[in-house]
Residue, then its C-alpha position, 0 to 999 in steps of 0.5 A: m595952260n594947266i599941265l598934270v605931271v605924274d611921276d614918282d621921281a621927285v627930281h623928274r617932277l621938279l625938272l618938268r615943273a621948271i620946264f613948264t613954268a619957264e613957258q608960263m604953264n601951270v603945273v599940277a604934280a602927282v606921284d602916281g595914278v591915284e593922286a593924278l585921278a584926284a587932281l583931275e577931279r579937282e581942277p581943269i587939266d589941258a594935258i597930262v605927262t605921265d611916267i609908266l612905272m609908279p606905285k599904287m597905280d601905274g601910267y598904263a592903268l591911269v590912261q585906261r581910267i582916263r579914256t573910260d571917263p567921259k569927263m576926262r577922255h578928251i585930255p591928251v596924254v604923253f607917256l614919258s618913260a625910261t623903263y618901258i621903251t621897247p617898240e612893243d611898250k610904245a605900241f601898247a602905250l599908244s593903243l591905250g590912247a596916249v597921243r605921244f610916247l617920249e623917252k627919258p631923258v628928254d630933249t627940252e626943246e623937242f619936248l616943248l615942241t611936242i607939248a605945243e603941238i598937242l595943245t594946239g592940235g598940230p602935227s602928230n606922230 
């Protein structure tokens, strides 16, 4: 499985890479939405985990672009944020087409279960 991790914080990218690598998943990393879109053009991605607050292109704009592109709109997206965590923020994120919204810091076991459910089409919110 190829997971695209989009976060401008290097520590968060490294942490997510370690979590996914331990589960035998390949990680492609990007620091913002612009890099994420370039990565999506280069290689097949099975799921995306993205922060919201990032330079150049934030997570909201990234998901809007993905959902309007026929080649990418099928890819499940999970928002992972420490900043935009109000009920209104979560509702907006899900209205854009994200399949889940998780808050940082994330519980590793719960996070992996969520990703597994998304990749296998298991239970949803």
